[in-house]
C-alpha positions, 0 to 999 in steps of 0.5 A: 515487448521492446520498450515499456513506459512507466506511467507513474513516479517514485519508488514504484517507477524505480522498481519497474525500471529495475525489472525492465533492466533484468528482462532486457526491456528499454524503460522510459518514463514520464514526470511532472515539473515537480519530479524533474530531478527524481531518480526514476527520470534519471534511471530511465532511457528517456523521459517526457514531461507531462506538465505541472506538479498537480496530478490532475494536470500531469500523471492523471492525464491519460491522453498525455501519457499515451502521447508520451508513449507514442513519442517515445516509441513505447509498445507497452505501459505499466501503470504502477499503482495509484494514478491510472492503474485502476482506470478502465478507460485508460486500459481501453485507450491503450488497447485501442492504440495497440499499446500493451497495458500491463494489467487486467483488461478494461472490462475486468477493471470496470467490473471489479471497481464497482463494489456493488457489481463485484459483491454480486459477482462474488455472491453468485460464485459462492465467495463469503461476503459481509451481510448487507445490502448491495442492490440497485435501488438507491432511494434514501428511504429504501436504504434506510429500511435496509439499514434497519434490517442490517442493524448497527453498527453498519458501514455505508460504502461508496460503490466506486470508492477506495481509500476510505473515501465515501465511507461512514460508520453508523452506530445509531439509526438516527444518524443514518440519513445524515451520514448517508448524505455525507457519504454520497457527497464525498463519493460524488466529489471523489469518484463522480458516482454517489451510489452506495452499499451497506454492510454490517460492521464487523467489530475488530476484524483483521484485514487479510489479503491474498495475492492472486495472478491470472493469465490469458490461458485460464490459469489463476493461482494465489501467492499466499496472504498478507496481514494488513490490519495495521492502518491509519485512516484506512491506509496500511502502514505495516504489512506482513506474511504469513499472518499470525492469525491464520491456521492452516485450515483457514488459510487454505479456505481463504486461498481457495476463495481468492482463486475462486474470486479470480476465476469468477471475474475472468482475472488476468494479471496481478490482483489482490483479493481482500478479506475481513477476518473475524475468528474463524469466519472471513468475508470478501471485501474487494479486489484491487486490480493492480500491483500492491504497494506491499508486493515485496512482502509476497516476493520475499516469502515466495522468491518471485518477481511479481513485476516480471510476472506481470510483464510475462502475462502481458506478453501472453505467456502462461504463469511462470509457476503452477500452484503446487510450485509456489511455496511460502518460506520464512516471514517478511514485514514491510514498513511504509516510511511517510513524510508526515507527523503522527502526533498531529493527525498524520499531517503531511510534512513538506521540505527538503531531504537534507540528509538521507541514508537508507539502512542495509543488512541481512534480510533488508530491502529498501524501495525508495524514490527519493534521494538526498537534497530532493524537495517533498512535493505537496501534490502526491502521497507522502510515502518516501520509501518502504523498508522490507525485512525478511527472516526465518520467523516473525521474531527475526523479521521484526527484530531486523525491521526495528534495527533497520528503522533505527538506522534510517536517516531522513532529516529535514522533514518529519517522518513516521519512523519513530511511530513505527518503532513504537508499534513494533515494540507494543506487546499486543503487536508482538503477540500478533493481536491485531485488528483494523482498529489497533492504532486508534485504540492503542495509539491515539494521542501518541507523542514522539520523544523530546526533540533535539535541535535540528542543527545537531540532527543535521550534524549527526546525519553528516557524521554517520550513515547509521545515525538514529532517525529523526526525531531523537531525544538526548539522555534524560528526556523522552522515555523515562521507563528505561526502554531506549529502543536501541537509541543511545541518546536515551540511555543512561549507561555512560555512553557519550559521543566523544573519545574517552580520555 
């Protein structure tokens, strides 16, 4: 592998480019008109424009990506996550073009991308699955009869789905058929496939995933778990490892099931086996056939480079470590920084990053794909960056993350930074009492502290790289319970932004 094309954008493109530099591989990139000035374009050895900003006209055009790979002389493609990363047809097209696809082969992506087929495979292999219906029959009356057997609450899930699309919770059977129709319509529009499966709804489960890796020599290992229960609209915003819930016995059982799932699927490359956990019971959810957004958490606790592992496997090399050699040390937690407004239902926030200062310090890593002065385009996921905090234990990691978020300056757009800090300060979160309904249960109706004028925030951003993150509140506004969360503007201790006379 001499030259690798990154078929993605943002922080993951930057991340792969850095791995290529360390491995002596020439990184090349693609971009849309909206990303013409993005960091990944400047960092690559060469780059090709795919077309207009909308992903459907650029990053999702597999034929344009392959044409770019040929024109740039790339002998491999790394898809990152999202876009074409779980597109079996694209993996097949790369193979047909004699271009190495850094990921599982198309047949594995295809088999595991179909939730009905994947669940059947796992059941046959003995991996615990949520009780429900995952048969081929899709007639409405059949599904309604199966729903009655399962009982409520239950979930209708799109077989080809992901990200919560084509998913409906049913609490009363009289609502089943209308919810089924809605799930089918959404699934058809999003995935071109309206098949569904039914599952018993597990009340207040944890969402815990295991990182697995397979190679072409038949080896499959796990690199421990990530707790991903803190989600908004089925999208993770905080991920950590180790999970505060797993006993050594339960961790070992889930790890064995994850490896079993990988072997049953003939898995090659980086993948994630996702489980729902309720008490001492766990159930297979799905397999993500790609690198995850939260992969730095695993890298931090295991001391590995998962992108380098992906490239090694794609070259046909055996896994760098055996299962016995993979150890977990310390604790790590990752926060996703989004350009969105949690107070208005997480609506995306568009605009220009007028001030951008990333935090640093012991145990802090920041993966980002934006720089000061860039426009936030409306075409893509609004994630701006990831802040990853590592410490010897959970308390230390949480403290480091909170400090880092307090030092993050992102002005010009509304972000979720203050929302994240509020979660970190929550007593139930600190106690590790997590579940997938945590945010809607405890943070519905959340509002930020009172804002100070934008021109003051801009001045603060210009004055100090450690200025508090937007939004802020001057003393006497916002919090009235004495909890300043380290924010000097909320303190009543005599601090002032002026030299003493």
